[in-house]
N, C-alpha and C positions, 0 to 999 in steps of 0.2 A: 671163385672169382677168376675170370678169364683175364690173362695177361697179353697185352699186345706188344709185339717186338718192333720198335721203330729204329733198330739198329741197321748197320750195313749187313748185307748177306740175305739169308732166307727171309721171305716176306710172310705175312699171315695167310694161312690157308683157310678156305671157307669152312665153317663149322659142320655144314651138311657133308662135306667131302671127308672130314676127319671122322665123323660118325659112321658114314658108310664104309670107310676103310676098317675102322674098329670092328664093325658088325661082321665084316667078311674076312677078318684076319685068320680065323681058324678054318674057314670053309667058304671057298669062293664058289658061288652059284651051285652048290650041291656037288662040287668036284671032290670033296673030302680033303682038300688040302688048301694051304694058303698060297697066294700068288708068289710069295717068296720061296716056296718049295717046288714050284712047277718047272717042268722042262721047257726051255725056251724053244724047243722044237715041237713041243706038244700043241694039240689043237686048241687047248684052253688059252695058253699064252699068245698064240699066234692071233686068236680072235681079239684079244685085248690090244695087241700092237696094231692090228689092221683098223680097229675102231678108233684108236688114238690118232693114227694118221688121217683117217677119213674126216674126223672132227676138226683136226687142225686145218686140213685143206679147206673145209667148209668155212671155218672161221676167218681165215685169211684170204680166201678165194684164190688158192694157189693154182696156177695154170697147170695143164696136164704135162707141159714140157719142162716141168721142174721136178726134181727128186726131193723127197723129204726124208732126212736121215735123223735118226736118234742115236747119238754117240755118247762118248765118255770124255772126260778130261777138263770140262768146263771151258769157258770162253778164253781163259788164259792159255790152256792147252791148245785151243783152236787157232790162237794167234800164230802158233808155230806150224799148224797143219795146213792153214789156208795157203801160204806161199808154196808149200810142198805140192799142193794139188793144182795150183794155178799158173805156176811160173812158166812151165812148158819150155819152149826154146827161147823165151824171152829173157832179158837179163836185168830188167829194171821194174820197179813198182813205185807208183805215185801214192803219197800219203797226204791227207790233210790232218795237221796236228792241232787238236782242240783241247788237249788235257792229258790227264794221267793214263786213261785207257788207250788213247791214241799212242802214247809214248811206249806202252807195253807192246803194242802191235809192231811198232817201228823197230824196237829192240829185237824181236824175233826175226823179222823179215831181213835184217841186215846180215844174218847168218847164212842167207840163201841167195840174196840178190843185191843189186845196187838200189838204194833207197833214194828216191827224190821227194823231198818235203815240198809239195807244190804250193802249200799255203800253211800258215800257222797264226795262231792267236796269242802266241806267247808274249808278244810285245805288250799286251794288256792283261797279263796274268790269266789268260785262257778264259776271258769273261764274254767272249762272243764267238760267233761262227764267221769265218772270213767269207765275204760275198764271192759268189761263183766267179764273177768277172776278174777277180784278182788271182785266181789259181793259175799257176804256171805248170800245166801238165805236160808230160813227155809223150811224144808221138808214138813211141815203140814200147810204152809200158804194158805189162802183162794185165794189169788191172789198177783201178783207183780205190783206195781204202779209206773209208770214214768210220768213226764212232758216232752214231746218230744221236746219242744221248750221254753226255758226260756227267755222271752222277756227282763226282767230287766237286767240280766247279759249277754244276748246276747249269750246263749249257746244252740245249737241245736244237737240232736243226730245224728251222722253220720251213724248209724247202727240201725237195728231192733233187739233188744235183744232176744235171745232165752231162754225162761224160762221153757222149757220142758212141762210137763203136767199141770203145774200151770198156770192159765190164766194170760195173760199180759193185763193191763189196762193202757191206755194212755190218758192223757189230751192234746188234740191237738188244743186247742182254737185258738192259734196264727198263725197256718200254715196249718190247714186242708184245702183241695182244692187248695193248692199251687203247688202240685205235685202228681203224682200217689202214692197210698199206697197199699200194699198187706194187705187187711183187714183180710185175713184168719190167718195171724200171731198174731192177737189180739183177746182177749176175749171181751174187751169193748173198744171203742173209744168214747170220748166225748169232748164237747167243746161249748163255747159261739159262737153265730152266727156273732157277730159284726166285725170280722176281715175280713173274706173271704166268708161267706155264705149269710149275709143279714143284715138287721137292728138289732139293739140291742133289747133284750127282748126274743129271742129265744134260747133254748138250744138243741143241737143235740146229741142224744146218739145212737150209733150203737152197738148192743149187740148180741152175739152169743145166739141163742134160747135155747141151752142146759143149759145155765146159768140162765134161767129166773125162776127156781124154788128154788133159794137160799135165797130169801128175808127173813129178820127177821120178826117175828109176829108183831113187833111194827111199821113196815113200813106203813105210811099212804097211802091210795089208790092213792092220787095225785102223790106220789113219787114211787109207786110200778111199776117196769118196766113191769112185766107180765100182770098186770091189764091194764096198758096203751097200751101194745102191742095188747091185745085182743079187746081194744076199739079204735084202730087206732089212739092213741094219743088224744082221744076226750072224756075222762071221764067226 
């Protein structure tokens, strides 16, 4: 009997995917080894990584001027990595606080920058998305951050906010790949893989290439988006 997991965390994987992974566990495409044994510099694994990126770009219609990164650390880790990569010479970051995941992002950003909560739905127990016209954005913010789907409170953005010349950054962990997205409206989209992308352990980052030169000098190489982009996520 198949058991379906409706708990928080990893989602159900398609049976066909599990069966194919099981069939290829000991020998991937006649290579004589498992994917788990391959060199990440070898042609077999590089072909897998290239196909994964190509498929994702097709599914989300990712423009060519965006880099697609496959990283580690989950969305919680990326909460700290985003400000390190985008703050540049700015001092402030704007946030819209719509629940628990927004609060985690705000907590990490406070370690690097001045945080301006431009709007919040805490007044009604995080039960709604503040209308765009109520947001009090900073003129000099490095970026505007939202969590586009708050799973704990059950609140999802019904619109894509216009933030003008300031890049919009979205944590889309829980609903990325559930619908079409106009990637061009965002500076950065990131999320953990375990809901709709694949098994837990992978972090997806889609970043406009023009933003790759903003990293703080303290940013470790493993977390440095530009270095990862230049290395095809294989530093």
